[in-house]
N, CA, C, O and the ligand as a Tripos MOL2 file, in Angstrom:
@<TRIPOS>MOLECULE
protein
  269   267    68     0     0
PROTEIN
NO_CHARGES

@<TRIPOS>ATOM
      1 N          31.0980   29.9140  -20.0970 N.3       1 MET1
      2 CA         29.9100   30.1510  -20.5860 C.3       1 MET1
      3 C          29.0730   28.7260  -20.5870 C.2       1 MET1
      4 O          29.6720   27.8080  -21.1460 O.2       1 MET1
      5 N          27.9550   28.4540  -20.1180 N.am      2 SER2
      6 CA         27.2480   27.1260  -20.0580 C.3       2 SER2
      7 C          26.5760   27.1670  -21.2380 C.2       2 SER2
      8 O          26.5260   28.1390  -21.9910 O.2       2 SER2
      9 N          26.0080   26.0060  -21.4130 N.am      3 GLY3
     10 CA         25.2600   25.6240  -22.7390 C.3       3 GLY3
     11 C          23.7080   25.8760  -22.6560 C.2       3 GLY3
     12 O          22.9120   25.2790  -23.3820 O.2       3 GLY3
     13 N          23.3820   26.7100  -21.8110 N.am      4 SER4
     14 CA         21.7520   26.7520  -21.8530 C.3       4 SER4
     15 C          21.3840   28.2310  -22.1920 C.2       4 SER4
     16 O          22.2600   29.0720  -21.9900 O.2       4 SER4
     17 N          20.2440   28.6120  -22.6600 N.am      5 CYS5
     18 CA         19.6360   29.7660  -23.0850 C.3       5 CYS5
     19 C          19.3160   30.6120  -21.9620 C.2       5 CYS5
     20 O          18.6490   30.0970  -21.0650 O.2       5 CYS5
     21 N          19.6330   31.6920  -21.8590 N.am      6 PRO6
     22 CA         19.1840   32.6620  -20.7360 C.3       6 PRO6
     23 C          17.8120   32.9410  -20.5870 C.2       6 PRO6
     24 O          17.2760   33.1990  -19.5090 O.2       6 PRO6
     25 N          17.2010   32.8820  -21.7740 N.am      7 MET7
     26 CA         15.5900   33.0300  -22.1640 C.3       7 MET7
     27 C          14.8180   31.9000  -21.7700 C.2       7 MET7
     28 O          13.8960   32.0390  -20.9670 O.2       7 MET7
     29 N          15.1450   30.6670  -22.3190 N.am      8 CYS8
     30 CA         14.1940   29.5610  -22.0510 C.3       8 CYS8
     31 C          14.8610   28.4760  -21.5460 C.2       8 CYS8
     32 O          14.2800   27.4870  -21.1010 O.2       8 CYS8
     33 N          16.2660   28.6330  -21.5990 N.am      9 GLY9
     34 CA         16.9060   27.4780  -20.8510 C.3       9 GLY9
     35 C          17.2690   26.2420  -21.9620 C.2       9 GLY9
     36 O          17.8120   25.1850  -21.6420 O.2       9 GLY9
     37 N          16.9050   26.5620  -23.1470 N.am     10 GLY10
     38 CA         17.1200   25.5320  -24.3320 C.3      10 GLY10
     39 C          18.6010   25.4810  -24.4950 C.2      10 GLY10
     40 O          19.4240   26.1570  -23.8780 O.2      10 GLY10
     41 N          18.8360   24.5330  -25.4670 N.am     11 GLN11
     42 CA         20.3750   24.2820  -25.6780 C.3      11 GLN11
     43 C          20.7950   25.2640  -26.7580 C.2      11 GLN11
     44 O          20.1140   25.5770  -27.7350 O.2      11 GLN11
     45 N          22.0890   25.7380  -26.4310 N.am     12 LEU12
     46 CA         22.7250   26.6640  -27.3530 C.3      12 LEU12
     47 C          23.7560   25.9760  -28.1470 C.2      12 LEU12
     48 O          24.5560   25.2090  -27.6120 O.2      12 LEU12
     49 N          23.7590   26.2350  -29.4380 N.am     13 VAL13
     50 CA         24.8780   25.8860  -30.1690 C.3      13 VAL13
     51 C          25.6610   26.9190  -30.9660 C.2      13 VAL13
     52 O          25.0350   27.8480  -31.4770 O.2      13 VAL13
     53 N          26.8270   26.8420  -31.0960 N.am     14 MET14
     54 CA         27.7440   27.6010  -31.7210 C.3      14 MET14
     55 C          27.5370   27.8510  -33.1820 C.2      14 MET14
     56 O          27.4980   26.8780  -33.9350 O.2      14 MET14
     57 N          27.4110   28.9650  -33.6140 N.am     15 LYS15
     58 CA         27.1140   29.1570  -34.9740 C.3      15 LYS15
     59 C          27.9370   30.7850  -35.3530 C.2      15 LYS15
     60 O          28.3760   31.5930  -34.5350 O.2      15 LYS15
     61 N          27.9400   30.8800  -36.8540 N.am     16 GLN16
     62 CA         28.6220   32.0860  -37.1340 C.3      16 GLN16
     63 C          27.2810   32.7960  -37.6940 C.2      16 GLN16
     64 O          26.5250   32.3280  -38.5450 O.2      16 GLN16
     65 N          27.1700   33.9310  -37.0780 N.am     17 VAL17
     66 CA         25.7550   34.6860  -37.2810 C.3      17 VAL17
     67 C          25.9780   35.8250  -37.9630 C.2      17 VAL17
     68 O          27.1570   36.1690  -37.8730 O.2      17 VAL17
     69 N          25.2340   36.6270  -38.6850 N.am     18 ASP18
     70 CA         25.2220   37.7440  -39.4260 C.3      18 ASP18
     71 C          24.9510   38.9050  -38.3410 C.2      18 ASP18
     72 O          23.9470   38.8010  -37.6360 O.2      18 ASP18
     73 N          25.7920   39.9790  -38.1910 N.am     19 TYR19
     74 CA         25.4910   41.0070  -37.0440 C.3      19 TYR19
     75 C          25.4360   42.1740  -37.7270 C.2      19 TYR19
     76 O          26.4120   42.2620  -38.4720 O.2      19 TYR19
     77 N          24.6970   43.1300  -37.7940 N.am     20 GLU20
     78 CA         24.5860   44.2480  -38.3320 C.3      20 GLU20
     79 C          24.9880   45.1330  -37.2950 C.2      20 GLU20
     80 O          24.4560   45.1510  -36.1850 O.2      20 GLU20
     81 N          26.1990   46.0800  -37.7530 N.am     21 VAL21
     82 CA         26.8560   47.0520  -36.8590 C.3      21 VAL21
     83 C          26.1970   48.4010  -37.5180 C.2      21 VAL21
     84 O          26.1260   48.5350  -38.7400 O.2      21 VAL21
     85 N          25.7770   49.2690  -36.7030 N.am     22 SER22
     86 CA         25.4280   50.5980  -37.5530 C.3      22 SER22
     87 C          25.7300   51.7130  -36.5460 C.2      22 SER22
     88 O          25.2150   51.7210  -35.4280 O.2      22 SER22
     89 N          26.5940   52.6670  -36.9820 N.am     23 VAL23
     90 CA         27.1070   53.8630  -36.2840 C.3      23 VAL23
     91 C          26.7100   55.0090  -37.0920 C.2      23 VAL23
     92 O          27.2770   55.2300  -38.1620 O.2      23 VAL23
     93 N          25.6920   55.8170  -36.6130 N.am     24 GLY24
     94 CA         25.1410   56.8490  -37.3320 C.3      24 GLY24
     95 C          24.6830   56.3320  -38.8250 C.2      24 GLY24
     96 O          23.9180   55.3690  -38.8810 O.2      24 GLY24
     97 N          25.0650   56.8540  -39.8300 N.am     25 PRO25
     98 CA         24.6100   56.5810  -41.1960 C.3      25 PRO25
     99 C          25.2900   55.3330  -41.8240 C.2      25 PRO25
    100 O          24.9350   54.8540  -42.9000 O.2      25 PRO25
    101 N          26.3860   54.8090  -40.9870 N.am     26 HIS26
    102 CA         27.2650   53.6730  -41.6050 C.3      26 HIS26
    103 C          26.4050   52.4790  -41.0200 C.2      26 HIS26
    104 O          25.8270   52.4970  -39.9330 O.2      26 HIS26
    105 N          26.4220   51.4940  -41.8840 N.am     27 GLN27
    106 CA         26.0170   50.2320  -41.6440 C.3      27 GLN27
    107 C          27.0310   49.1530  -42.4750 C.2      27 GLN27
    108 O          27.4910   49.2900  -43.6090 O.2      27 GLN27
    109 N          27.2170   48.0580  -41.5400 N.am     28 LYS28
    110 CA         28.0250   46.9610  -42.0950 C.3      28 LYS28
    111 C          27.6370   45.5570  -41.4570 C.2      28 LYS28
    112 O          27.5130   45.4040  -40.2420 O.2      28 LYS28
    113 N          27.5000   44.7860  -42.1720 N.am     29 VAL29
    114 CA         27.1260   43.5240  -41.9130 C.3      29 VAL29
    115 C          28.3970   42.4950  -41.7210 C.2      29 VAL29
    116 O          29.1360   42.2210  -42.6670 O.2      29 VAL29
    117 N          28.5640   41.9930  -40.4900 N.am     30 ILE30
    118 CA         29.6070   40.9370  -40.3890 C.3      30 ILE30
    119 C          29.1460   39.7480  -39.9570 C.2      30 ILE30
    120 O          27.9700   39.5860  -39.6320 O.2      30 ILE30
    121 N          30.2010   38.6520  -39.9120 N.am     31 LYS31
    122 CA         29.9310   37.3080  -39.3000 C.3      31 LYS31
    123 C          30.5830   37.3620  -37.9410 C.2      31 LYS31
    124 O          31.7520   37.6760  -37.7190 O.2      31 LYS31
    125 N          29.6960   37.0250  -37.0930 N.am     32 VAL32
    126 CA         30.4970   36.7660  -35.6480 C.3      32 VAL32
    127 C          29.9870   35.4580  -35.0100 C.2      32 VAL32
    128 O          28.8300   35.0610  -35.1490 O.2      32 VAL32
    129 N          30.8930   34.8490  -34.3350 N.am     33 PRO33
    130 CA         30.5740   33.7040  -33.6090 C.3      33 PRO33
    131 C          29.6620   33.8560  -32.4840 C.2      33 PRO33
    132 O          30.0510   34.5440  -31.5400 O.2      33 PRO33
    133 N          28.3660   33.2540  -32.4320 N.am     34 ALA34
    134 CA         27.5600   33.2920  -31.2880 C.3      34 ALA34
    135 C          26.9500   31.9230  -30.9110 C.2      34 ALA34
    136 O          26.9990   30.9330  -31.6420 O.2      34 ALA34
    137 N          26.3900   31.9700  -29.7350 N.am     35 PHE35
    138 CA         25.6590   30.7370  -29.3760 C.3      35 PHE35
    139 C          24.2310   31.0650  -29.5780 C.2      35 PHE35
    140 O          23.7260   32.0080  -28.9690 O.2      35 PHE35
    141 N          23.5110   30.2870  -30.4540 N.am     36 VAL36
    142 CA         22.2520   30.4020  -30.7640 C.3      36 VAL36
    143 C          21.3800   29.4080  -30.2200 C.2      36 VAL36
    144 O          21.7470   28.2490  -30.4130 O.2      36 VAL36
    145 N          20.2040   29.5940  -29.5210 N.am     37 CYS37
    146 CA         19.4380   28.8780  -28.8480 C.3      37 CYS37
    147 C          18.5090   28.1700  -29.8550 C.2      37 CYS37
    148 O          17.8890   28.8090  -30.7060 O.2      37 CYS37
    149 N          18.4270   26.7680  -29.7280 N.am     38 LYS38
    150 CA         17.8820   25.8010  -30.7910 C.3      38 LYS38
    151 C          16.1240   26.0390  -30.6930 C.2      38 LYS38
    152 O          15.3370   25.8710  -31.6240 O.2      38 LYS38
    153 N          15.7800   26.4860  -29.2570 N.am     39 LYS39
    154 CA         14.4690   26.6560  -29.1370 C.3      39 LYS39
    155 C          13.8270   28.0340  -29.6300 C.2      39 LYS39
    156 O          12.9610   28.0610  -30.5040 O.2      39 LYS39
    157 N          14.2590   29.0290  -29.0790 N.am     40 CYS40
    158 CA         13.8160   30.3020  -29.4580 C.3      40 CYS40
    159 C          14.5940   31.0590  -30.1620 C.2      40 CYS40
    160 O          13.9950   32.0580  -30.5580 O.2      40 CYS40
    161 N          15.8740   30.9940  -30.5430 N.am     41 GLY41
    162 CA         16.5760   31.5010  -31.4950 C.3      41 GLY41
    163 C          17.3250   32.8260  -30.8610 C.2      41 GLY41
    164 O          17.7580   33.7050  -31.6060 O.2      41 GLY41
    165 N          17.4350   32.8960  -29.5370 N.am     42 GLU42
    166 CA         18.0520   33.8350  -28.8670 C.3      42 GLU42
    167 C          19.6390   33.8120  -29.2200 C.2      42 GLU42
    168 O          20.1690   32.7560  -29.5670 O.2      42 GLU42
    169 N          20.1940   34.7290  -29.1400 N.am     43 ARG43
    170 CA         21.6610   34.8400  -29.5190 C.3      43 ARG43
    171 C          22.3260   35.2850  -28.3150 C.2      43 ARG43
    172 O          21.8640   36.1840  -27.6110 O.2      43 ARG43
    173 N          23.4110   34.6660  -28.0630 N.am     44 VAL44
    174 CA         24.4990   35.0040  -26.9710 C.3      44 VAL44
    175 C          25.8190   35.2210  -27.5420 C.2      44 VAL44
    176 O          26.5760   34.2680  -27.7310 O.2      44 VAL44
    177 N          26.1320   36.3890  -27.8200 N.am     45 TYR45
    178 CA         27.5030   36.7700  -28.4490 C.3      45 TYR45
    179 C          28.5890   36.2700  -27.6180 C.2      45 TYR45
    180 O          28.4340   36.4540  -26.4100 O.2      45 TYR45
    181 N          29.8040   35.5970  -28.0430 N.am     46 THR46
    182 CA         30.9450   35.2700  -27.4870 C.3      46 THR46
    183 C          31.6690   36.6150  -27.0960 C.2      46 THR46
    184 O          31.2560   37.6800  -27.5560 O.2      46 THR46
    185 N          32.6870   36.5650  -26.2960 N.am     47 ASP47
    186 CA         33.5160   37.7000  -25.8800 C.3      47 ASP47
    187 C          34.1740   38.1390  -27.0190 C.2      47 ASP47
    188 O          34.4200   39.3400  -27.1370 O.2      47 ASP47
    189 N          34.5410   37.2320  -27.9950 N.am     48 GLU48
    190 CA         35.3000   37.5010  -29.2090 C.3      48 GLU48
    191 C          34.4860   38.2690  -30.0540 C.2      48 GLU48
    192 O          34.9160   39.2960  -30.5790 O.2      48 GLU48
    193 N          33.1960   37.8020  -30.2510 N.am     49 ALA49
    194 CA         32.2780   38.4810  -31.2610 C.3      49 ALA49
    195 C          32.1410   40.0660  -30.4130 C.2      49 ALA49
    196 O          32.2930   41.0950  -31.0710 O.2      49 ALA49
    197 N          31.8650   40.1250  -29.0330 N.am     50 ASP50
    198 CA         31.6510   41.2940  -28.5710 C.3      50 ASP50
    199 C          32.9320   42.3290  -28.9430 C.2      50 ASP50
    200 O          32.7990   43.4410  -29.4540 O.2      50 ASP50
    201 N          33.9410   41.8210  -28.6410 N.am     51 GLU51
    202 CA         35.2360   42.7480  -29.2090 C.3      51 GLU51
    203 C          35.2930   43.0810  -30.3700 C.2      51 GLU51
    204 O          35.7420   44.1850  -30.6790 O.2      51 GLU51
    205 N          34.8340   42.1680  -31.3120 N.am     52 THR52
    206 CA         35.1500   42.4130  -32.6100 C.3      52 THR52
    207 C          34.0160   43.6490  -33.1770 C.2      52 THR52
    208 O          34.3300   44.5010  -34.0080 O.2      52 THR52
    209 N          32.6870   43.5400  -32.5520 N.am     53 ILE53
    210 CA         31.7420   44.5360  -32.7150 C.3      53 ILE53
    211 C          32.0550   45.6680  -32.1270 C.2      53 ILE53
    212 O          31.8390   46.7030  -32.7570 O.2      53 ILE53
    213 N          32.5320   45.7310  -31.0250 N.am     54 LYS54
    214 CA         32.9940   47.0000  -30.2910 C.3      54 LYS54
    215 C          34.2750   47.6740  -31.3040 C.2      54 LYS54
    216 O          34.2890   48.8650  -31.6140 O.2      54 LYS54
    217 N          35.0400   46.9480  -31.6230 N.am     55 LYS55
    218 CA         36.2580   47.5230  -32.4330 C.3      55 LYS55
    219 C          35.6610   48.1060  -33.7380 C.2      55 LYS55
    220 O          36.1260   49.1590  -34.1750 O.2      55 LYS55
    221 N          34.7690   47.5430  -34.3060 N.am     56 LEU56
    222 CA         34.0880   47.7810  -35.4470 C.3      56 LEU56
    223 C          33.4680   49.3580  -35.5000 C.2      56 LEU56
    224 O          33.6660   50.3200  -36.2430 O.2      56 LEU56
    225 N          32.5630   49.0950  -34.2470 N.am     57 GLU57
    226 CA         31.7390   50.3650  -33.7960 C.3      57 GLU57
    227 C          32.7480   51.6720  -33.7640 C.2      57 GLU57
    228 O          32.4680   52.7270  -34.3330 O.2      57 GLU57
    229 N          33.9450   51.4530  -33.0260 N.am     58 GLU58
    230 CA         34.7540   52.5110  -32.8550 C.3      58 GLU58
    231 C          35.5030   52.9580  -34.2140 C.2      58 GLU58
    232 O          35.8320   54.1020  -34.5260 O.2      58 GLU58
    233 N          35.6920   51.7380  -34.9570 N.am     59 GLU59
    234 CA         36.3800   52.2940  -36.2800 C.3      59 GLU59
    235 C          35.4740   53.1400  -36.9900 C.2      59 GLU59
    236 O          35.8330   54.2290  -37.4380 O.2      59 GLU59
    237 N          34.2840   52.6800  -37.1180 N.am     60 MET60
    238 CA         32.9680   53.4540  -37.9080 C.3      60 MET60
    239 C          32.9270   54.7050  -37.4630 C.2      60 MET60
    240 O          32.9040   55.6800  -38.2150 O.2      60 MET60
    241 N          32.9130   54.7750  -35.9910 N.am     61 GLY61
    242 CA         32.6570   55.8930  -35.4440 C.3      61 GLY61
    243 C          33.7910   57.0020  -35.7290 C.2      61 GLY61
    244 O          33.5690   58.2130  -35.7230 O.2      61 GLY61
    245 N          34.9790   56.4290  -35.9670 N.am     62 ALA62
    246 CA         35.9850   57.1620  -36.2110 C.3      62 ALA62
    247 C          36.2050   57.9120  -37.3450 C.2      62 ALA62
    248 O          36.9080   58.9160  -37.4510 O.2      62 ALA62
    249 N          35.3440   57.1670  -38.4500 N.am     63 ILE63
    250 CA         35.4380   57.5690  -39.8410 C.3      63 ILE63
    251 C          34.7450   58.9860  -39.7870 C.2      63 ILE63
    252 O          35.0920   59.8620  -40.5790 O.2      63 ILE63
    253 N          33.8410   59.1860  -38.9180 N.am     64 ASP64
    254 CA         32.9280   60.4800  -39.0090 C.3      64 ASP64
    255 C          33.7720   61.7610  -38.4100 C.2      64 ASP64
    256 O          33.5730   62.9410  -38.6970 O.2      64 ASP64
    257 N          34.7370   61.2510  -37.5320 N.am     65 GLN65
    258 CA         35.3610   62.4290  -36.9210 C.3      65 GLN65
    259 C          36.4860   62.8780  -37.7050 C.2      65 GLN65
    260 O          36.9520   63.9960  -37.4840 O.2      65 GLN65
    261 N          36.9680   62.1380  -38.5890 N.am     66 GLU66
    262 CA         37.7790   62.6330  -39.7860 C.3      66 GLU66
    263 C          37.2780   63.7060  -40.6440 C.2      66 GLU66
    264 O          38.0240   64.6090  -41.0230 O.2      66 GLU66
    265 N          35.9830   63.6380  -40.9770 N.am     67 PHE67
    266 CA         35.4220   64.5160  -41.8910 C.3      67 PHE67
    267 C          34.9000   66.0190  -41.1710 C.2      67 PHE67
    268 O          34.3830   66.8920  -41.8680 O.2      67 PHE67
    269 ZN         15.8010   30.0170  -25.7110 Zn       68 ZN68
@<TRIPOS>BOND
     1     1     2 1
     2     2     3 1
     3     3     4 2
     4     3     5 am
     5     5     6 1
     6     6     7 1
     7     7     8 2
     8     7     9 am
     9     9    10 1
    10    10    11 1
    11    11    12 2
    12    11    13 am
    13    13    14 1
    14    14    15 1
    15    15    16 2
    16    15    17 am
    17    17    18 1
    18    18    19 1
    19    19    20 2
    20    19    21 am
    21    21    22 1
    22    22    23 1
    23    23    24 2
    24    23    25 am
    25    25    26 1
    26    26    27 1
    27    27    28 2
    28    27    29 am
    29    29    30 1
    30    30    31 1
    31    31    32 2
    32    31    33 am
    33    33    34 1
    34    34    35 1
    35    35    36 2
    36    35    37 am
    37    37    38 1
    38    38    39 1
    39    39    40 2
    40    39    41 am
    41    41    42 1
    42    42    43 1
    43    43    44 2
    44    43    45 am
    45    45    46 1
    46    46    47 1
    47    47    48 2
    48    47    49 am
    49    49    50 1
    50    50    51 1
    51    51    52 2
    52    51    53 am
    53    53    54 1
    54    54    55 1
    55    55    56 2
    56    55    57 am
    57    57    58 1
    58    58    59 1
    59    59    60 2
    60    59    61 am
    61    61    62 1
    62    62    63 1
    63    63    64 2
    64    63    65 am
    65    65    66 1
    66    66    67 1
    67    67    68 2
    68    67    69 am
    69    69    70 1
    70    70    71 1
    71    71    72 2
    72    71    73 am
    73    73    74 1
    74    74    75 1
    75    75    76 2
    76    75    77 am
    77    77    78 1
    78    78    79 1
    79    79    80 2
    80    79    81 am
    81    81    82 1
    82    82    83 1
    83    83    84 2
    84    83    85 am
    85    85    86 1
    86    86    87 1
    87    87    88 2
    88    87    89 am
    89    89    90 1
    90    90    91 1
    91    91    92 2
    92    91    93 am
    93    93    94 1
    94    94    95 1
    95    95    96 2
    96    95    97 am
    97    97    98 1
    98    98    99 1
    99    99   100 2
   100    99   101 am
   101   101   102 1
   102   102   103 1
   103   103   104 2
   104   103   105 am
   105   105   106 1
   106   106   107 1
   107   107   108 2
   108   107   109 am
   109   109   110 1
   110   110   111 1
   111   111   112 2
   112   111   113 am
   113   113   114 1
   114   114   115 1
   115   115   116 2
   116   115   117 am
   117   117   118 1
   118   118   119 1
   119   119   120 2
   120   119   121 am
   121   121   122 1
   122   122   123 1
   123   123   124 2
   124   123   125 am
   125   125   126 1
   126   126   127 1
   127   127   128 2
   128   127   129 am
   129   129   130 1
   130   130   131 1
   131   131   132 2
   132   131   133 am
   133   133   134 1
   134   134   135 1
   135   135   136 2
   136   135   137 am
   137   137   138 1
   138   138   139 1
   139   139   140 2
   140   139   141 am
   141   141   142 1
   142   142   143 1
   143   143   144 2
   144   143   145 am
   145   145   146 1
   146   146   147 1
   147   147   148 2
   148   147   149 am
   149   149   150 1
   150   150   151 1
   151   151   152 2
   152   151   153 am
   153   153   154 1
   154   154   155 1
   155   155   156 2
   156   155   157 am
   157   157   158 1
   158   158   159 1
   159   159   160 2
   160   159   161 am
   161   161   162 1
   162   162   163 1
   163   163   164 2
   164   163   165 am
   165   165   166 1
   166   166   167 1
   167   167   168 2
   168   167   169 am
   169   169   170 1
   170   170   171 1
   171   171   172 2
   172   171   173 am
   173   173   174 1
   174   174   175 1
   175   175   176 2
   176   175   177 am
   177   177   178 1
   178   178   179 1
   179   179   180 2
   180   179   181 am
   181   181   182 1
   182   182   183 1
   183   183   184 2
   184   183   185 am
   185   185   186 1
   186   186   187 1
   187   187   188 2
   188   187   189 am
   189   189   190 1
   190   190   191 1
   191   191   192 2
   192   191   193 am
   193   193   194 1
   194   194   195 1
   195   195   196 2
   196   195   197 am
   197   197   198 1
   198   198   199 1
   199   199   200 2
   200   199   201 am
   201   201   202 1
   202   202   203 1
   203   203   204 2
   204   203   205 am
   205   205   206 1
   206   206   207 1
   207   207   208 2
   208   207   209 am
   209   209   210 1
   210   210   211 1
   211   211   212 2
   212   211   213 am
   213   213   214 1
   214   214   215 1
   215   215   216 2
   216   215   217 am
   217   217   218 1
   218   218   219 1
   219   219   220 2
   220   219   221 am
   221   221   222 1
   222   222   223 1
   223   223   224 2
   224   223   225 am
   225   225   226 1
   226   226   227 1
   227   227   228 2
   228   227   229 am
   229   229   230 1
   230   230   231 1
   231   231   232 2
   232   231   233 am
   233   233   234 1
   234   234   235 1
   235   235   236 2
   236   235   237 am
   237   237   238 1
   238   238   239 1
   239   239   240 2
   240   239   241 am
   241   241   242 1
   242   242   243 1
   243   243   244 2
   244   243   245 am
   245   245   246 1
   246   246   247 1
   247   247   248 2
   248   247   249 am
   249   249   250 1
   250   250   251 1
   251   251   252 2
   252   251   253 am
   253   253   254 1
   254   254   255 1
   255   255   256 2
   256   255   257 am
   257   257   258 1
   258   258   259 1
   259   259   260 2
   260   259   261 am
   261   261   262 1
   262   262   263 1
   263   263   264 2
   264   263   265 am
   265   265   266 1
   266   266   267 1
   267   267   268 2
@<TRIPOS>SUBSTRUCTURE
     1 MET1         2 RESIDUE 1 A MET
     2 SER2         6 RESIDUE 1 A SER
     3 GLY3        10 RESIDUE 1 A GLY
     4 SER4        14 RESIDUE 1 A SER
     5 CYS5        18 RESIDUE 1 A CYS
     6 PRO6        22 RESIDUE 1 A PRO
     7 MET7        26 RESIDUE 1 A MET
     8 CYS8        30 RESIDUE 1 A CYS
     9 GLY9        34 RESIDUE 1 A GLY
    10 GLY10       38 RESIDUE 1 A GLY
    11 GLN11       42 RESIDUE 1 A GLN
    12 LEU12       46 RESIDUE 1 A LEU
    13 VAL13       50 RESIDUE 1 A VAL
    14 MET14       54 RESIDUE 1 A MET
    15 LYS15       58 RESIDUE 1 A LYS
    16 GLN16       62 RESIDUE 1 A GLN
    17 VAL17       66 RESIDUE 1 A VAL
    18 ASP18       70 RESIDUE 1 A ASP
    19 TYR19       74 RESIDUE 1 A TYR
    20 GLU20       78 RESIDUE 1 A GLU
    21 VAL21       82 RESIDUE 1 A VAL
    22 SER22       86 RESIDUE 1 A SER
    23 VAL23       90 RESIDUE 1 A VAL
    24 GLY24       94 RESIDUE 1 A GLY
    25 PRO25       98 RESIDUE 1 A PRO
    26 HIS26      102 RESIDUE 1 A HIS
    27 GLN27      106 RESIDUE 1 A GLN
    28 LYS28      110 RESIDUE 1 A LYS
    29 VAL29      114 RESIDUE 1 A VAL
    30 ILE30      118 RESIDUE 1 A ILE
    31 LYS31      122 RESIDUE 1 A LYS
    32 VAL32      126 RESIDUE 1 A VAL
    33 PRO33      130 RESIDUE 1 A PRO
    34 ALA34      134 RESIDUE 1 A ALA
    35 PHE35      138 RESIDUE 1 A PHE
    36 VAL36      142 RESIDUE 1 A VAL
    37 CYS37      146 RESIDUE 1 A CYS
    38 LYS38      150 RESIDUE 1 A LYS
    39 LYS39      154 RESIDUE 1 A LYS
    40 CYS40      158 RESIDUE 1 A CYS
    41 GLY41      162 RESIDUE 1 A GLY
    42 GLU42      166 RESIDUE 1 A GLU
    43 ARG43      170 RESIDUE 1 A ARG
    44 VAL44      174 RESIDUE 1 A VAL
    45 TYR45      178 RESIDUE 1 A TYR
    46 THR46      182 RESIDUE 1 A THR
    47 ASP47      186 RESIDUE 1 A ASP
    48 GLU48      190 RESIDUE 1 A GLU
    49 ALA49      194 RESIDUE 1 A ALA
    50 ASP50      198 RESIDUE 1 A ASP
    51 GLU51      202 RESIDUE 1 A GLU
    52 THR52      206 RESIDUE 1 A THR
    53 ILE53      210 RESIDUE 1 A ILE
    54 LYS54      214 RESIDUE 1 A LYS
    55 LYS55      218 RESIDUE 1 A LYS
    56 LEU56      222 RESIDUE 1 A LEU
    57 GLU57      226 RESIDUE 1 A GLU
    58 GLU58      230 RESIDUE 1 A GLU
    59 GLU59      234 RESIDUE 1 A GLU
    60 MET60      238 RESIDUE 1 A MET
    61 GLY61      242 RESIDUE 1 A GLY
    62 ALA62      246 RESIDUE 1 A ALA
    63 ILE63      250 RESIDUE 1 A ILE
    64 ASP64      254 RESIDUE 1 A ASP
    65 GLN65      258 RESIDUE 1 A GLN
    66 GLU66      262 RESIDUE 1 A GLU
    67 PHE67      266 RESIDUE 1 A PHE
    68 ZN68       269 GROUP 0 **** ****
């Protein structure tokens, strides 16, 4: 991944950001690594963050199926 924002071309910096995962009535806020644009604040999630989010969504979705 290169260091420029897809929206404005600004510089991206790696940060831990809050990400709210919501599946149905369930909500959880987690910290994930993402590149954040210094100019416009656009977030570009890393592959690691994407996986973490997907896994959590699956886990949270699975909770519903047990009931
Ligand atoms: Zn930007």
